[in-house]
C-alpha positions in Angstrom: 159.3 137.1 95.7 160.7 136.0 92.4 160.4 132.4 93.5 156.6 133.1 94.1 156.1 134.6 90.7 157.7 131.5 88.8 155.0 128.9 89.7 152.2 131.4 88.9 153.5 132.1 85.5 154.0 128.3 84.8 150.5 127.6 86.0 148.9 130.2 83.7 150.8 128.7 80.7 149.7 125.2 81.4 148.3 123.1 78.5 145.0 121.2 78.8 144.3 117.5 78.2 140.5 118.0 78.1 139.1 116.5 74.8 136.9 118.7 72.6 133.3 118.4 73.7 131.0 117.4 70.9 127.3 117.4 71.8 125.2 114.7 70.3 122.6 115.6 67.7 119.1 116.2 69.0 117.4 112.8 69.2 114.0 114.3 68.6 112.0 115.7 65.6 112.5 119.3 64.7 108.9 120.2 65.1 105.9 119.1 67.2 103.5 117.0 65.1 100.4 118.3 66.8 101.4 122.0 67.2 99.9 124.5 64.8 101.8 127.6 66.0 105.3 126.1 66.5 106.7 128.8 64.3 105.8 131.6 66.8 108.4 133.0 69.1 106.1 133.0 72.2 106.8 130.5 74.9 105.0 129.7 78.0 108.3 129.6 79.9 108.1 133.4 79.8 104.8 133.4 81.6 105.1 133.9 85.4 103.3 131.6 87.6 101.0 134.4 89.0 99.8 135.0 85.4 99.5 131.2 84.8 97.5 130.6 88.0 95.1 133.5 88.7 93.4 132.0 91.8 94.6 134.2 94.7 94.3 131.3 97.1 96.6 129.2 94.9 99.0 132.0 94.5 99.4 132.3 98.3 100.0 128.6 98.6 102.7 128.6 95.9 104.4 131.6 97.6 104.3 129.7 101.0 105.8 126.6 99.3 108.6 128.6 97.8 109.5 129.9 101.2 109.1 126.7 103.3 109.3 123.6 101.2 112.0 121.3 102.4 112.9 119.8 99.0 113.6 123.3 97.6 115.6 124.2 100.7 117.8 121.0 100.3 118.3 121.9 96.6 119.5 125.3 97.6 121.9 123.8 100.2 123.2 121.4 97.6 124.0 124.4 95.4 125.9 126.0 98.2 127.8 122.8 98.9 128.8 122.5 95.2 129.9 126.1 95.2 132.2 125.4 98.2 133.6 122.3 96.4 134.4 124.5 93.4 136.1 127.0 95.7 138.3 124.1 97.1 139.2 122.9 93.6 139.9 126.4 92.3 142.2 127.1 95.3 144.4 124.3 94.2 145.4 126.2 91.1 147.0 129.0 93.2 150.0 128.7 95.6 149.1 128.6 99.3 151.5 131.0 101.0 151.9 130.5 104.8 153.6 132.7 107.4 154.9 131.0 110.5 156.6 132.2 113.6 158.5 130.0 116.0 160.3 130.0 119.4 162.5 127.2 120.4 163.8 127.0 124.0 166.3 124.1 124.6 168.4 123.1 127.6 171.6 121.1 127.0 173.0 118.5 129.6 176.2 119.1 131.5 179.3 117.0 130.7 181.9 117.1 133.5 184.2 114.7 131.7 184.7 116.9 128.7 187.9 119.0 128.4 187.2 121.7 129.1 184.0 120.8 131.0 180.7 121.6 129.3 178.2 123.3 131.6 174.5 123.0 131.6 173.0 125.8 129.4 169.6 127.0 128.1 169.4 128.1 124.4 166.8 130.1 122.6 166.0 130.4 118.9 163.5 132.7 117.2 162.3 132.1 113.7 160.0 133.7 111.1 159.2 132.1 107.7 157.1 132.9 104.7 156.7 130.2 102.0 154.6 127.7 100.1 154.5 124.0 100.4 154.2 121.3 97.7 152.5 123.6 95.2 151.8 121.7 92.0 152.8 123.5 88.8 150.1 122.5 86.5 152.1 121.8 83.4 149.5 119.4 81.8 146.3 120.9 83.1 145.4 118.2 85.7 144.5 120.7 88.4 142.7 123.0 86.0 140.7 120.1 84.7 139.5 119.2 88.2 138.6 122.8 88.8 136.6 123.0 85.5 134.8 119.8 86.4 133.9 121.2 89.9 132.6 124.4 88.3 130.5 122.5 85.8 129.0 120.5 88.7 128.3 123.7 90.6 126.3 125.0 87.5 124.6 121.6 87.3 123.5 121.8 90.9 122.1 125.3 90.4 120.1 124.1 87.4 118.9 121.2 89.6 117.6 123.8 92.1 115.8 125.6 89.3 114.3 122.2 88.2 113.1 121.6 91.8 111.4 125.0 91.9 109.6 124.3 88.6 108.5 120.9 89.9 107.4 122.4 93.2 105.2 125.1 91.6 103.6 122.5 89.4 103.1 120.1 92.3 101.4 122.7 94.4 99.1 123.6 91.6 98.3 119.9 90.9 97.7 119.3 94.6 95.5 122.3 94.9 93.3 121.3 91.9 93.2 117.7 93.4 91.9 119.2 96.6 89.4 121.3 94.8 88.2 118.3 92.8 87.8 116.2 96.0 85.9 119.0 97.7 83.5 119.5 94.8 83.0 115.8 94.4 82.1 115.5 98.0 79.7 118.4 97.7 78.1 116.7 94.7 77.9 113.5 96.7 76.2 115.3 99.6 73.6 116.9 97.2 73.0 113.6 95.5 72.6 111.8 98.8 70.0 114.4 99.9 68.1 114.0 96.6 68.1 110.2 96.9 67.0 110.3 100.5 64.0 112.4 99.4 63.3 109.8 96.8 63.5 107.1 99.4 61.1 108.9 101.6 58.7 109.2 98.6 59.0 105.5 97.9 58.2 104.7 101.5 55.2 107.0 101.6 53.9 105.4 98.3 54.4 102.0 99.8 52.4 103.0 102.9 49.6 104.1 100.6 49.9 100.7 98.7 50.8 102.5 95.5 54.0 100.6 94.9 55.8 97.4 95.9 58.5 96.7 98.4 60.9 96.3 95.5 60.8 100.1 94.9 61.7 100.7 98.6 64.5 98.2 98.5 65.9 99.7 95.4 65.8 103.2 96.9 67.4 102.0 100.1 70.2 100.4 98.2 70.7 103.6 96.2 70.9 105.7 99.4 73.4 103.2 101.0 75.6 103.4 97.8 75.5 107.2 98.0 76.5 107.1 101.7 79.4 104.9 101.0 80.5 107.1 98.2 80.3 110.2 100.4 82.6 108.6 102.9 85.1 107.9 100.1 84.9 111.5 98.9 85.5 112.7 102.5 88.6 110.6 102.8 89.8 111.9 99.5 89.4 115.5 100.7 91.5 114.8 103.8 94.2 113.1 101.8 94.4 115.8 99.2 94.8 118.4 102.0 97.5 116.4 103.6 99.4 116.3 100.3 99.0 120.0 99.8 100.2 120.7 103.4 103.3 118.6 102.8 104.2 120.5 99.6 103.7 123.9 101.3 106.0 122.8 104.1 104.0 124.1 106.9 100.4 124.5 108.1 98.2 126.1 105.6 97.8 129.9 106.3 94.6 130.7 108.1 93.9 133.9 106.2 93.8 132.3 102.7 91.4 133.8 100.2 88.2 131.8 99.5 88.8 129.1 96.8 87.3 129.4 93.4 85.4 126.4 91.9 87.0 124.4 89.2 84.7 125.8 86.6 85.8 129.3 87.4 89.5 128.7 87.8 91.5 131.4 85.8 94.2 129.0 84.5 95.8 129.6 81.1 95.2 126.3 79.3 96.1 127.4 75.7 99.9 127.8 76.1 102.3 128.8 73.3 105.2 126.4 73.1 107.6 127.8 70.5 110.2 125.5 68.9 111.5 122.2 70.2 115.1 123.5 70.1 114.1 126.1 72.7 113.8 123.3 75.3 117.6 123.2 75.4 117.6 126.6 76.9 114.4 126.6 78.8 114.5 123.3 80.7 116.7 123.3 83.8 116.9 119.5 83.8 118.4 119.5 80.3 120.9 122.3 81.2 121.8 120.2 84.3 122.5 117.2 82.2 124.6 119.3 79.8 126.7 120.6 82.7 127.2 117.1 84.0 128.4 116.2 80.5 130.9 119.1 80.6 132.1 117.9 84.1 132.5 114.3 82.9 134.5 115.6 79.9 136.8 117.6 82.1 137.4 114.5 84.3 138.8 112.8 81.2 141.4 115.7 80.9 142.4 115.2 84.6 142.7 111.4 84.1 144.9 111.9 81.0 147.2 114.4 82.7 147.8 111.9 85.5 150.0 109.9 83.1 152.5 112.8 82.8 155.1 114.0 85.3 154.0 116.3 88.2 156.2 119.2 89.1 155.7 120.5 92.7 157.6 123.2 94.5 158.3 123.9 98.1 160.0 127.2 99.0 160.5 129.4 102.0 162.1 132.7 103.0 162.7 133.8 106.6 164.9 134.7 109.5 166.4 132.7 112.4 168.2 134.2 115.4 169.0 133.3 119.0 167.8 136.7 120.1 164.6 138.5 119.2 166.5 141.8 119.0 168.6 140.6 116.1 166.0 138.4 114.4 165.6 140.7 111.3 169.3 141.5 110.8 170.6 140.8 107.4 172.9 138.0 108.5 170.0 136.0 110.0 168.2 135.5 106.7 167.6 132.0 105.5 165.8 130.5 102.4 165.1 127.2 100.8 164.1 126.2 97.3 163.0 122.5 96.7 161.4 121.6 93.4 160.3 118.0 93.0 159.4 116.0 89.9 157.2 112.9 90.2 156.9 110.5 87.2 154.5 107.5 87.5 156.4 104.4 86.5 154.2 101.5 87.8 150.7 102.0 89.2 149.4 98.5 88.7 147.0 99.7 86.0 145.3 102.3 88.3 145.8 105.3 86.0 144.6 103.5 82.9 141.5 102.2 84.8 140.8 105.8 86.1 140.9 107.0 82.5 138.6 104.2 81.3 136.2 105.0 84.2 136.2 108.7 83.2 135.4 107.8 79.6 132.6 105.5 80.6 131.1 108.2 82.9 131.2 110.6 80.0 129.3 108.1 77.8 126.8 107.8 80.6 126.5 111.6 80.7 125.8 111.7 77.0 123.1 109.1 77.3 121.5 111.0 80.2 121.7 114.2 78.2 119.9 112.6 75.3 117.3 111.0 77.6 116.6 114.4 79.2 115.9 115.8 75.8 113.7 112.9 74.7 111.7 113.1 78.0 111.2 116.9 77.6 110.0 116.4 74.0 107.6 113.7 75.0 106.2 115.7 77.9 105.6 118.7 75.6 104.0 116.5 73.0 101.7 114.9 75.6 100.7 118.4 76.8 99.9 119.5 73.3 97.8 116.4 72.7 95.8 117.2 75.8 95.5 120.9 74.9 94.0 120.1 71.6 91.4 117.6 72.9 90.3 118.5 76.5 88.2 121.5 75.6 86.2 119.6 73.0 85.8 116.6 75.4 84.6 118.9 78.2 82.1 120.5 75.8 80.8 117.1 74.8 80.6 115.9 78.5 78.7 119.1 79.4 76.1 118.1 76.8 76.0 114.6 78.4 75.2 116.2 81.8 72.5 118.3 80.3 71.0 115.3 78.6 71.1 113.1 81.7 69.6 115.9 83.8 66.7 116.2 81.3 66.2 112.4 81.3 66.2 112.3 85.1 63.6 115.1 85.3 61.3 113.3 82.8 61.8 109.9 84.5 60.9 111.5 87.8 57.7 113.0 86.4 56.7 109.7 84.7 57.4 107.8 87.9 55.3 110.2 90.0 52.5 109.8 87.4 52.7 106.1 87.6 53.6 105.7 83.9 56.8 103.8 84.5 58.5 101.9 87.3 61.2 103.0 89.6 64.0 101.1 87.9 64.1 103.6 85.0 64.3 106.5 87.5 67.1 104.9 89.5 69.1 104.3 86.3 68.7 107.9 85.2 69.7 109.2 88.6 72.9 107.1 88.7 73.8 108.1 85.1 73.4 111.7 86.0 75.5 111.4 89.1 78.2 109.6 87.1 78.1 112.2 84.3 78.6 115.0 86.8 81.5 113.3 88.4 83.1 112.7 85.1 82.7 116.3 84.2 84.5 117.3 87.3 87.2 114.8 86.6 87.6 116.3 83.1 88.0 119.8 84.4 90.6 118.7 86.8 92.4 116.7 84.1 92.4 119.8 81.8 94.1 121.9 84.5 96.5 119.0 85.2 97.4 118.9 81.5 98.0 122.7 81.5 100.3 122.4 84.6 102.2 119.6 83.0 102.7 121.5 79.8 103.7 124.6 81.7 106.4 122.6 83.6 107.5 120.8 80.4 108.2 124.1 78.8 110.3 125.3 81.7 107.7 127.7 83.3 107.5 128.5 87.0 110.8 130.1 87.7 109.5 133.6 88.2 106.2 135.0 89.6 105.8 137.6 86.8 107.6 138.5 83.6 110.2 136.6 81.7 112.5 134.0 83.3 116.0 135.3 84.1 118.9 134.2 81.9 121.9 132.7 83.8 125.1 134.4 82.6 128.0 132.1 81.5 131.3 132.1 83.4 
């Protein structure tokens, strides 16, 4: 047993060739230029998605997606695979002790010419051994560096799963609002088509009474045909939006979903607190994933450096060998072996130096990816803030446009019926009113899309209620 204790002690006292990890300075400003409350401690990442999206139908869809979405399932399997890889790398730091039992039965050939003659005989040999084979004593930390790299990649994969969940929650919300927009735009197109068909019927009756020209009828027919074409496009958009939502959910939409709420009544939190830019480093899983990839790349350099130094491996065994089972464990049958081996690389054709260079280049790439992740996060938050500050005012102005166009259409219709003005002015006012209403729906959808994007950019969507959990360090 003393032979087993020796490599463990040496492994625990191994030095490390991993270079000190120095994270780059934040390549972004220290404050959001458009944010008025950046000094507050509140952050939308602490807001659960049930509180963010109050529509019960949307909540059911998000819940179904978290259970059945294939991308999230694959991300979870990737985490399990990375955990298994770390277990393999960690096991190399400990000696593998094996116990073996053997039975050898051998027959020797007869030799009549020998003096005295050798007769044919059958021999048996029993053996029991306990030992370890080619265990590397990690004097320069090569095995430990590989283990640390595997652990960092495991943490990175877990952060990747969290990033997929955030993206999934946001994607389901976006797809749901797109489906709601398509549905309401189709309903608006149906109502508009009905109104324009009544207008066409009026134009035909006036033509039959010789109170207008054929031009008015032709204009009304063209307007109805345009509305019919637009209705078909809106119907197609509804089907496509539902298909996208079904793909995200991962299964057929539940049949017992609550009734949807119109866009105008959607209980979505659009004024989200964002906190400080530095909080993104702790809130955004994609940044944490890039950071762990940087840690793994740095550990790979340590393993590549340690490969230049000698490797000490040990093979040892302790057991019993006897020709009879009854005397196998007698003291005189005990055998043992102790075989340390030192391997020193003398000529590798430049392989070790190239591996070190490759590890250093990959670390530089990991630094660039880490900085890019930070810059992307800052840009996404800044875009969300720009939308947060302007969408409400734009919707208010567009609402006034709709009211003005509705009033204009009403007056044009009265003047047309009274014969004061021609049909061209009425047609123009009707088209402008339809376009203004469609634009208002688009704006409401865009405001919700901006809120979803800002919520994702801040790292929200990991929990249904309450604050996001904190992942403990190793």
